[in-house]
Every structure is written in structure tokens, then in C-alpha cells.
N, C-alpha and C positions, 0 to 999 in steps of 0.2 A: 490443576489451575493454566498450566502451559499448554496443554491440550486443547483448553478452552479457549485460552488467547490465540493459539493457531486458527482455530475455526474461526473465530471472529475476524481475525486477519484475512481469512479466505473470503468472508462476507465482504470486507472492504474491496478486496481485489474485484470480486463479482460484480459489485457495484458500477465500476469503471471497466468492464472488461472488453466490451465490445462498443466501445463507441465511434469508431470510424464507418461502422456499418451505415449510419446516417448523420447527416449534417447536426452538430451539436452545437448548442449556444452557451460557448464558454464563459459568456461575459455574464452569466446568471447562474450562480452556483447552484441554486435550486433546480433549476431546468437540466442542468448539467447532470447531477445525481439522478433526478428522475427519469431523464431518457435513458441513461445507462441501465437503471434498474429495470427497465422494461424491456430491454433487449438481451439482459445475460443469460437467463435461462434458456431461451431458444438456441443462443451460440453454445452453451455448455453440452446442451443435448445433441446437437448436430456434431459436436467434435468427440462425442464420447469414445467412437470407435478408434480413432486417432490416438487419443490420450490412454486408452487401455494398451494399446499395442505399443505405443513409445510415450512413456510418463514425461518426459522431456518436451515433448510438444507443448504442454503447459507452459515452459519457459518461453518457448518461441511465440506463442500468443501474448504473454505478459509483455515482453519486449515490444511487440509490435502495437498492441492495443492499449496496454494500459500506461507505458512509460510516459507518453506525449502528455498525458492529463495527470502526472504527479510529479510535484517539484521536488525531485531527487536532490537536487544541490543543495537547497535550502534545507530539506531534511538531513542531509549529511552534516552541513554546519551547524545545525542544531545540536547533533550528537558531539560534535567537537567541542562544543561551547567554548569557552575561554581559552581551551588548548590550542584553538585554531592559532592563536599569536605566536605560538611556539614551532609552527609548521612552515615549510617553504611551498611556494606556488606549486611545485612539482609534487609534493606530497599531498597537497590538498586534492590535486586533480587525480591522483592514485587512489585516494581515501574514497573520492566521490565515485569513481569507477567501481571499486571493492563494494563499497556499501550499496550501490544501485544494483549489483548484480546478486548482493547479499538480500536485497529486498526481494529481487526475482525469484530466488530460490526459495525465500521464505514463503512468498505468496503462492508460488507454484506448490509447495508441499501442503500448505492449507488448503488449496483449492482439491486436493485428492480427497479431502473429506467432506466436500460440499455435496449435498444430496437432494433434500426435499424442502430444503427452506425457501420461504419467499420473503420479499422484503417491501416495505411500504415507507414512502419517503413524507414525512411529517410537513404540512403547510407550513412555511416560515415568512419572516418579515424581511423586506429589503434591507441589504447589509449596511446600507447607509455609506458614510464617509470612510468607515475603517477598511482596511486593507486584509483583515482577518476577520472570517464569518465561520459559523458553525451551521452543520445541517443535520437534523435529528432523522433517525431512521429507526424502525420496529422491524425486529426480524421474527417471522412467525413460522409454527412448526406444528402441526397437527399434535394435539396431546401435551403439549409442552408450553409453559410459560413463555410469554414474549420476551425477547431480548431487545433492549433499548440501547443504541448507538448514538455516538456523536462524532460527525466527520469535522475535521478543521480543514479549511481551505484557505489559501492566500491568493490575493489578488496581485497581478503584476501590473505595476502602474504605469508601464510603457504600453503593454498591450490592452490592458483592461480585461484580460483572462485570467480566469480562475484555475487553480490547481490544488489538488488535495495534498496534504502532507503529514496528516496524523489522524489517528481514531482513537476515540475514548469509549471505552467498555467497562461498564459496571464501576466506572471512577477510575479506571487505569488507562493511561495515555501510553499506548504502544512504544511513541517515539519518545517518552520521557524513560520508559522501560530499556530501550535500546542505548540512551544516553547513560544510563547508570551503569549498564553492563560494559558497554564497549568504552565509555569514558574511564572508568577504573582500569581496563585493560591498557588502555593508552598511557595513562598515568605510571602504571606499573611497568610496562614492557617497552614504552615507546610506541609511535604510529607506525613505523616500519613493519615491526613485529605483528602488529594488529593488521595492517594491510596484508602481510604474508598469512596470516590465519583465516582472514575473510575469503583471500583468493584460494586457498586450499578447501576451505568448505564448499565454494562456490562450483569447484571442479568435480565434486562428488555427483553421481548420478542420481536422478529423482528416483526414489522408488515408492510404488502407490503401497499403502498400508490397507490392509483388510480390516 
């Protein structure tokens, strides 16, 4: 299950992987996802030599190309949930930084398994007045059943731009899974201990799995 979630997480990453290559209309969540999908495989193919020689190059790409289009602070605060009331501003900033790099490490590890899948963004309706919307995507691979994903995006009311913060795969919200996992650790060990644990995890070099 966790390997499958990691693969699906990699698919999410690839969807937003190379947005800076062209101007992206971040005011339209469907256009944002669609344009990213059209660019991702070309970029992955172009960078394969660098990735194979230095797997941590995936982290560099994600920091430069993915994070500007992911609402990492909103996602981190969602993970903290009600426990955010028990934290100081300094602790919150430290957790956001550690959780963001944890996301980078997770996405980079998942991308190591990315191979021959293709993605198709399903036509969607205008999000209306809500600042939360979902974009449905089907993942296709020859000889295997399609996988259907739902990407959740949040609109910044000040800028009017959308950013991704969660993905639901086969009914499983990755953000909710992280909230359950890390939230329990925070309640048990405290936020400072969890920040330290995340930083230790993030410091480990990325190793491509065969």
C-alpha cells in the first residue's frame, strides 16, 4: 500500500514538475494542471542522465519547479490541525520548513519509481466562488487498469492564484494520512521532537531503488 501511495505521490509531483518552462495560468486550476501534465515527461526524459548520476538532483528540481505551485504552509498547518494552538510562531515556522523539505524528499523518492505512465486531465467545471476545488486526473499505463486521482487546490484570495495542497488516490487523502501519522507523533513526543525527526529524515541522501 505504501509503495503504491509513493508512486501516486510521484505522479502528483510530476503533474506540477516543470511549470516554469512556460507561462502558466495559475488563475485557472484546470489550465495549471493540464499545462503541467503536457510538460512533465519531456522534462523527466531530458534530466534522466543527471538523475541517474546524482539522485539528489530530483530534490533540486522539485525545490525549483514544484514548490512555487504547492501551498506548503497551508498543508503544514493542516497537518498540525488543532495542535497549532499549542505552538509558538518560531515552532510553526520551523515545522513548515521541516515539513516542506519532508515533502520534497517524499516526492523525490516517489519520482524515482516514475517510468512509463501517462496522465490525462479530465475536463472540469469552473470552481465558482469556492476557494477550494478538485481536478480529476486519470493515470494510464499499457496493460494496467487506469488509476483515478483527485488533486485538491486552494485559491489565494489576495492573488487569485491556485496552488495544490493534497491528492486523493483510491479514497486516500495523502494529507490526511500525514496528519494522522505526524499528528500522533506531535501529541506523543511534542512538536520539537517531530521537527528534529523530520530534519534527520530529510538529511538522508536519496537512493534510487531498482
